[in-house]
Wavefront OBJ file of the C-alpha trace (Angstrom):
o trace
v -1.126 21.519 33.531
v 0.902 19.098 31.447
v 3.612 20.262 29.071
v 2.100 18.234 26.226
v 2.300 20.345 23.068
v -0.857 20.035 20.968
v -1.478 21.435 17.487
v -5.069 21.865 16.286
v -6.250 22.553 12.750
v -9.270 21.895 10.531
v -10.698 22.438 7.055
v -13.895 24.277 8.020
v -12.140 27.524 8.829
v -10.604 29.231 11.801
v -13.874 30.354 13.382
v -15.891 27.147 13.017
v -17.792 25.652 15.947
v -16.067 22.302 15.527
v -12.547 23.611 16.050
v -13.718 25.572 19.096
v -15.022 22.344 20.633
v -11.697 20.618 19.979
v -9.823 23.546 21.517
v -11.892 23.281 24.676
v -11.126 19.573 24.904
v -7.402 20.140 24.410
v -7.376 22.930 27.008
v -8.361 20.403 29.681
v -5.080 18.581 29.020
v -2.479 21.255 28.369
v -1.747 24.972 28.346
v 0.565 24.511 25.337
v -2.166 24.330 22.692
v -1.536 25.867 19.256
v -4.144 26.589 16.596
v -3.256 27.008 12.914
v -6.359 26.921 10.747
v -7.583 28.192 7.369
v -9.006 31.694 7.102
v -12.136 30.294 5.436
v -13.822 26.985 4.653
v -11.480 24.686 2.715
v -13.403 21.419 2.686
v -12.834 18.541 0.244
v -9.427 19.809 -0.870
v -7.692 16.532 -0.157
v -3.954 16.900 0.463
v -3.485 19.886 -1.831
v -0.576 22.165 -0.887
v 0.388 25.603 -2.196
v 3.624 24.341 -3.713
v 3.837 26.903 -6.526
v 2.480 29.986 -4.797
v 2.977 31.914 -1.582
v 0.487 31.873 1.269
v 0.055 33.932 4.421
v 0.130 33.085 8.109
v -1.392 35.739 10.362
v -0.815 35.775 14.123
v -4.110 36.483 15.871
v -3.009 35.788 19.438
v -0.420 33.814 21.362
v -0.252 30.317 19.840
v -3.067 31.152 17.399
v -2.625 31.659 13.652
v -4.825 32.019 10.596
v -3.619 30.630 7.259
v -4.608 31.718 3.745
v -3.599 28.336 2.346
v -5.013 24.834 2.402
v -5.538 22.583 5.442
v -2.318 20.714 4.639
v -0.510 24.076 4.354
v -1.579 24.785 7.939
v 0.110 21.648 9.219
v 3.248 22.195 7.142
v 3.539 25.857 8.181
v 3.374 24.823 11.812
v 5.923 22.027 11.515
v 8.381 23.737 9.163
v 8.112 27.339 10.347
v 6.396 27.873 13.696
v 8.195 24.939 15.312
v 11.347 25.097 13.204
v 13.493 26.071 16.193
v 11.537 24.384 18.964
v 10.099 20.994 19.674
v 7.365 19.639 17.454
v 3.896 18.912 18.872
v 3.445 15.627 20.650
v -0.101 15.389 19.309
v -2.028 16.847 16.351
v -5.828 17.093 16.471
v -7.809 17.793 13.314
v -11.459 18.884 13.248
v -13.971 18.543 14.585
v -15.167 18.428 10.988
v -18.697 19.673 10.381
v -19.839 16.563 8.542
v -18.876 12.917 8.735
v -15.781 11.603 6.986
v -16.640 8.063 5.958
v -15.842 5.834 3.007
v -13.974 7.568 0.211
v -13.916 10.821 2.191
v -10.574 9.540 3.450
v -9.097 10.674 0.120
v -11.071 13.905 -0.360
v -11.110 15.274 3.174
v -9.031 18.259 4.228
v -9.545 17.112 7.812
v -7.783 13.865 6.967
v -4.988 15.710 5.160
v -3.951 17.481 8.361
v -3.632 14.204 10.260
v -1.916 12.548 7.307
v 0.542 15.450 7.023
v 1.336 15.121 10.728
v 2.172 11.461 10.129
v 4.670 12.545 7.450
v 6.495 14.403 10.250
v 6.281 11.453 12.622
v 3.744 13.166 14.885
v 0.756 11.233 16.300
v -2.532 12.599 14.985
v -6.277 12.092 15.292
v -8.913 13.399 12.855
v -12.360 14.026 14.366
v -15.581 14.360 12.362
v -19.226 14.734 13.342
v -22.618 14.888 11.626
v -23.790 18.363 10.690
v -26.715 18.216 13.101
v -24.574 17.803 16.209
v -24.625 20.606 18.798
v -20.997 21.690 19.148
v -21.888 23.900 22.107
v -23.494 21.172 24.213
v -21.838 20.522 27.606
v -22.280 16.766 27.046
v -20.164 16.997 23.896
v -17.466 18.966 25.721
v -17.265 16.360 28.482
v -17.243 13.414 26.094
v -14.705 14.934 23.717
v -12.386 15.908 26.566
v -12.570 12.352 27.864
v -11.814 10.780 24.491
v -8.961 13.173 23.656
v -7.600 12.760 27.169
v -7.699 8.978 26.911
v -5.678 9.001 23.713
v -3.276 11.690 24.948
v -2.439 9.900 28.188
v -0.947 6.880 26.418
v 0.016 7.833 22.880
v 2.421 4.917 22.549
v -0.448 2.453 22.954
v -2.134 3.445 19.695
v 0.339 5.399 17.582
v 2.242 3.641 14.814
v 4.662 5.197 12.280
v 3.086 6.598 9.101
v -0.415 6.339 10.531
v -3.182 8.351 12.141
v -6.607 7.737 13.662
v -9.996 8.726 12.279
v -12.831 9.189 14.763
v -16.416 9.775 13.640
v -18.933 10.955 16.201
v -22.575 9.829 16.170
v -25.474 12.265 16.351
v -25.596 12.139 20.151
v -22.937 11.725 22.829
v -21.879 10.266 25.176
v -21.368 7.207 23.029
v -19.114 4.149 23.163
v -16.020 4.213 20.973
v -16.061 1.237 18.630
v -13.464 -0.038 16.194
v -14.687 0.039 12.591
v -13.473 -0.547 9.060
v -13.612 2.098 6.327
v -16.760 1.570 4.272
v -17.937 2.665 0.844
v -20.017 5.836 0.814
v -19.023 7.694 -2.342
v -19.822 11.387 -2.519
v -19.894 13.182 -5.889
v -21.078 10.036 -7.635
v -23.502 11.961 -9.826
v -23.309 15.277 -11.678
v -26.149 17.613 -12.593
v -26.052 20.002 -15.541
v -27.245 23.407 -14.369
v -26.985 25.572 -17.485
v -25.502 25.440 -20.949
v -24.025 28.422 -22.782
v -22.912 27.476 -26.268
v -20.177 24.859 -25.897
v -19.931 25.349 -22.118
v -22.024 23.429 -19.597
v -22.111 24.404 -15.916
v -21.951 21.265 -13.771
v -22.564 20.687 -10.088
v -22.164 17.558 -8.008
v -25.457 16.063 -6.847
v -26.061 15.804 -3.113
v -26.116 12.479 -1.341
v -23.936 9.419 -1.266
v -23.696 6.171 -3.182
v -23.095 3.094 -1.104
v -24.540 0.778 1.499
v -23.667 0.091 5.101
v -21.897 -3.214 5.699
v -21.466 -5.008 8.986
v -18.398 -3.689 10.781
v -17.916 -0.525 8.743
v -18.068 2.954 10.205
v -21.585 3.590 8.927
v -22.909 0.531 10.777
v -21.194 1.642 13.987
v -22.605 5.163 13.668
v -26.091 3.874 12.839
v -25.967 1.830 16.050
v -25.175 4.952 18.082
v -21.469 4.349 18.545
v -18.476 6.520 17.682
v -16.285 4.829 15.085
v -12.497 4.750 15.136
v -9.909 3.155 12.886
v -6.242 3.539 12.100
v -5.144 4.660 8.637
v -1.662 4.272 7.145
v -0.643 6.446 4.213
v 1.984 4.076 2.795
v -0.263 0.991 3.009
v 2.415 -1.064 4.764
v 0.498 -1.602 8.017
v 0.273 -5.352 8.798
v -3.119 -6.887 8.156
v -3.258 -8.155 11.740
v -2.453 -4.734 13.234
v -4.036 -4.877 16.706
v -5.627 -1.440 16.557
v -8.722 -2.512 18.494
v -6.715 -3.917 21.393
v -4.517 -0.829 21.634
v -7.486 1.545 21.519
v -9.333 -0.457 24.150
v -6.283 -0.218 26.424
v -6.194 3.544 25.982
v -9.845 4.017 26.850
v -10.123 1.427 29.631
l 1 2 3 4 5 6 7 8 9 10 11 12 13 14 15 16 17 18 19 20 21 22 23 24 25 26 27 28 29 30 31 32 33 34 35 36 37 38 39 40 41 42 43 44 45 46 47 48 49 50 51 52 53 54 55 56 57 58 59 60 61 62 63 64 65 66 67 68 69 70 71 72 73 74 75 76 77 78 79 80 81 82 83 84 85 86 87 88 89 90 91 92 93 94 95 96 97 98 99 100 101 102 103 104 105 106 107 108 109 110 111 112 113 114 115 116 117 118 119 120 121 122 123 124 125 126 127 128 129 130 131 132 133 134 135 136 137 138 139 140 141 142 143 144 145 146 147 148 149 150 151 152 153 154 155 156 157 158 159 160 161 162 163 164 165 166 167 168 169 170 171 172 173 174 175 176 177 178 179 180 181 182 183 184 185 186 187 188 189 190 191 192 193 194 195 196 197 198 199 200 201 202 203 204 205 206 207 208 209 210 211 212 213 214 215 216 217 218 219 220 221 222 223 224 225 226 227 228 229 230 231 232 233 234 235 236 237 238 239 240 241 242 243 244 245 246 247 248 249 250 251 252 253 254
């Protein structure tokens, strides 16, 4: 087994099916795999951190911890506390999120916050997301995910750039080709429904569904065509426009 140190986290909670699938993929690459994940579902929290309150980290087993805080807290606790006196991970994997992260989800997603936080520490990171109907226990998914994670892990320098991370969205069925895409527009929470009114107080709830259309070359168009979408994100927006992400990813997976 390789000595590659891998940290895994998510926003769906410590016992979700998606994180178990990602753990199985990572286990094919290394025996130095760490899991730090929320104690319960913490979706759509963005990059919120528990800056003004304490949070708990509970050791469940060797290299496995449960966190009472946010998804970003999980990544920070690992970097600043668990690995304070040892080497940092060489790779952070976030997900697999139970639901796609497309369009404006980049800003809302706790899955993305873990990968973004890793980039703050200079650690390469990949955020994985999948549609809710996918079978996380399917052997085909295990094989495909292990192959994709392994391809990226074998040559991190080919795709990693400072201040950046990758977002990978799975289609409904795998195996599937990995295709470069651009972030699209697929706004969630575009409408609000009033549920009840009590005096001056109205109870509101976001309406289900998304606002937006699929455009040629965006992640929705890639997913609709049966591919898995991938693109590089940079938190400080300084990535050159001609960043050759497609070429570097193709080299990794060839």
